[in-house]
C-alpha positions in Angstrom: -20.8 -13.0 44.7 -17.3 -14.4 44.1 -18.5 -16.1 40.9 -19.5 -12.7 39.5 -16.0 -11.4 40.2 -14.4 -14.5 38.6 -16.6 -14.0 35.5 -15.8 -10.3 35.3 -12.0 -11.1 35.7 -12.2 -13.8 33.0 -14.0 -11.4 30.6 -11.4 -8.6 31.3 -8.6 -11.1 30.8 -10.0 -12.3 27.4 -10.5 -8.7 26.3 -6.9 -7.8 27.3 -5.5 -11.0 25.5 -7.5 -10.2 22.4 -6.2 -6.6 22.4 -2.6 -7.8 22.8 -2.9 -10.3 20.0 -4.5 -7.6 17.8 -1.6 -5.3 18.5 1.1 -7.9 17.9 -0.6 -9.0 14.6 -0.7 -5.4 13.5 3.0 -5.0 14.2 3.9 -8.1 12.3 1.9 -7.0 9.2 3.3 -3.5 9.1 6.5 -3.0 7.1 9.7 -2.2 8.9 10.5 1.5 9.2 13.0 2.7 6.6 12.0 0.0 4.1 11.5 1.5 0.7 8.9 -0.6 -1.2 8.3 -0.2 -4.9 4.9 -1.2 -6.1 5.0 -1.8 -9.9 1.6 -1.5 -11.5 1.3 -2.8 -15.1 -0.6 -0.3 -17.2 -2.6 -1.9 -20.1 -5.3 -0.7 -22.4 -7.1 2.3 -21.1 -5.7 1.9 -17.6 -8.5 0.0 -16.1 -8.1 -0.5 -12.4 -5.1 1.8 -12.0 -7.0 4.5 -10.2 -8.7 2.0 -7.8 -5.4 0.4 -7.0 -3.7 3.8 -6.4 -6.6 4.9 -4.2 -6.2 1.7 -2.1 -2.4 2.4 -1.8 -3.2 6.0 -0.8 -5.4 4.7 2.0 -2.5 2.3 3.0 -0.1 5.3 3.1 -2.5 7.2 5.3 -2.8 4.3 7.7 1.0 3.8 7.7 1.1 0.3 6.2 2.7 1.4 2.9 5.8 3.5 2.9 7.0 3.5 -0.6 6.3 4.5 -4.2 4.1 3.2 -7.0 5.4 3.0 -10.6 2.9 2.7 -13.4 4.7 0.6 -16.0 3.5 1.2 -19.6 3.1 -2.3 -20.9 0.6 -1.5 -23.6 -1.3 1.7 -22.7 -3.4 3.4 -25.2 -3.1 7.2 -25.5 -6.2 7.5 -23.2 -4.5 5.2 -20.7 -1.2 7.2 -20.8 -3.2 10.4 -20.1 -4.9 8.7 -17.2 -1.5 7.4 -15.8 0.0 10.9 -16.1 -3.0 12.5 -14.3 -2.6 9.9 -11.5 1.1 10.7 -11.2 0.3 14.4 -11.0 -2.3 13.7 -8.3 0.0 11.8 -6.0 3.7 12.7 -5.6 4.6 9.2 -4.7 3.4 7.8 -8.1 5.6 7.8 -11.2 5.1 6.6 -14.8 7.7 4.4 -16.5 7.9 4.2 -20.3 7.7 0.8 -22.0 11.0 -1.1 -22.2 12.9 0.8 -19.5 11.6 -0.7 -16.2 14.9 -2.4 -15.3 16.9 0.8 -15.9 14.3 2.8 -14.0 14.4 0.6 -10.9 18.2 0.1 -10.9 18.7 3.8 -10.4 17.9 3.2 -6.7 16.5 6.7 -6.2 13.1 8.0 -5.2 10.9 8.8 -8.3 
């Protein structure tokens, strides 16, 4: 009977150790509170991949792993791509669009978009 208790204790210990490691790993991967992260997304062509990337960032914001803003940088967006970027910026308040050639000035302002 003592072997059963030892086995149960060993299993509980392993579950507890795994939960503790999972918690610590999660804390290490999460950004520090107060950090303002800017994610710059290059917009090219018709904006392929922008919506998917922003949906992923929205999921990260909901889970608390991303606390910042996304800036869609117009590298060479077509009129259709610009329209998509503006619609995405209207959908999420934490997304902004930056015109071509002004990214350094945009980011040096040090303010929220």
